[in-house]
Each structure stands twice: as C-alpha cells, then as structure tokens.
C-alpha positions in Angstrom: 111.1 102.0 97.0 110.5 98.7 95.2 111.1 95.3 96.8 111.6 92.2 94.6 111.6 88.6 95.7 114.9 86.8 94.8 116.7 83.5 95.0 120.1 85.3 95.5 119.8 88.9 96.6 123.6 89.5 96.6 123.9 88.4 93.0 120.9 90.5 92.0 122.2 93.7 93.6 125.6 93.2 91.9 123.8 92.8 88.5 121.4 95.8 88.9 124.1 98.1 90.3 126.2 97.3 87.2 123.2 97.5 84.9 122.0 100.9 86.2 125.4 102.4 87.2 124.0 102.6 90.8 125.4 101.9 94.2 125.0 98.8 96.3 123.9 100.2 99.6 123.3 96.9 101.4 124.0 93.3 100.6 123.9 90.0 102.6 122.6 86.5 102.0 119.0 87.5 102.8 118.6 91.1 101.5 120.3 93.6 99.2 119.6 97.1 98.0 120.7 99.3 95.1 120.1 103.0 95.0 120.5 105.7 92.3 118.7 108.6 90.8 116.5 108.9 93.9 115.3 105.3 93.5 115.8 102.3 95.8 115.3 98.7 94.8 115.6 96.0 97.4 115.9 92.2 96.8 114.7 89.9 99.5 115.6 86.2 99.7 112.6 83.8 99.2 113.3 80.2 99.8 112.2 78.1 96.8 111.9 81.3 94.7 110.7 80.6 91.2 110.7 83.5 88.7 107.8 84.1 86.4 108.0 82.1 83.3 108.7 83.6 79.9 106.8 83.7 77.8 104.0 84.3 80.3 101.4 81.8 78.8 99.4 81.4 82.1 99.2 85.0 83.2 101.6 84.3 86.1 104.0 87.2 85.5 103.8 89.5 88.5 105.6 92.6 87.1 108.6 93.4 85.0 111.0 96.4 84.8 111.0 98.4 81.6 114.3 100.1 80.9 114.8 102.7 78.2 118.1 102.6 76.4 119.9 104.5 73.6 120.8 101.4 71.6 119.1 98.1 72.0 122.0 96.0 70.6 124.6 97.7 72.7 122.5 97.5 75.9 121.6 93.8 75.2 125.3 92.9 74.8 126.4 94.8 77.9 123.6 93.4 80.1 124.2 89.8 78.8 127.9 90.3 79.6 127.1 91.0 83.2 124.7 88.1 83.8 121.4 88.7 81.8 120.2 86.2 79.2 118.1 86.7 76.1 115.2 84.2 75.7 114.3 83.0 72.3 110.7 84.3 72.3 110.8 88.0 71.5 107.5 89.8 70.9 107.1 93.3 69.5 108.7 92.8 66.1 112.0 94.3 67.3 110.4 97.4 68.9 111.6 96.2 72.3 113.6 93.4 73.7 113.0 91.0 76.6 115.9 89.8 78.7 116.1 87.7 81.9 118.0 88.9 84.9 120.3 86.4 86.8 117.3 85.1 88.8 115.4 84.5 85.6 113.0 87.4 86.1 112.0 89.0 82.8 112.7 92.7 82.1 112.3 94.8 78.9 114.6 97.1 77.0 113.0 99.8 74.8 114.5 102.6 72.8 114.6 105.9 74.6 112.3 108.4 72.9 114.1 111.1 70.9 114.6 114.3 72.8 111.9 116.9 72.1 113.1 120.0 70.3 
C-alpha cells in the first residue's frame, strides 16, 4: 500500500479512481483510498499541503507515479478532462509526458511497451 499526502483526499480518490478505473473504498475529509489490481493507494490530509514544484529545480520532488498508457495523446486528454493539468515544461523530447494531478502533484505518462511475441 502507498500513502500520499494530500490537500483534499476526497478529490484525489475521485480523480485516481477515474484515472485507473479503480474503486473508491474509503473517502472522507481526512483520508481516502482507492483499490484495484491488488494495489491500494491512500491519500491523507495534510494541513498546509504544498505539492512538489514542477519542474523540480531544487530537488524537492519526493516521488511521482509513472503510468504506462497505450496512447499518450488520448490518455492526456482523458486525464485532463477529469482534473489533471499539463504543465508547460515537458522533458524527454516527447518520449513521455508530465501531468499534474488535482493537488498539483506531478505524475508521468509513458507509452506501454509493445507486447513481446
């Protein structure tokens, strides 16, 4: 299980449940949890929460989720429609894409590797 600090756990679980197609298994003002594919992610409220800055010029980023997708453009559009945003700075020359979740926490999208024959 992974626990992530949050300004608004209820908003975060709604976003990630929709992003992953998972189930919200708990949600209130102080804590929320999503589950799917044998994985649990919890979001705990932290007063005065400030997300890591993007780009991470001072080495303050604590972690980020990396999600593999079939189509970068489609996934970007779908995730932005449900609350993500796309920052201007995009490293990697198009090989991956950085988005910010509703709390402003960065996460990455990368193409899913082709299935092995």
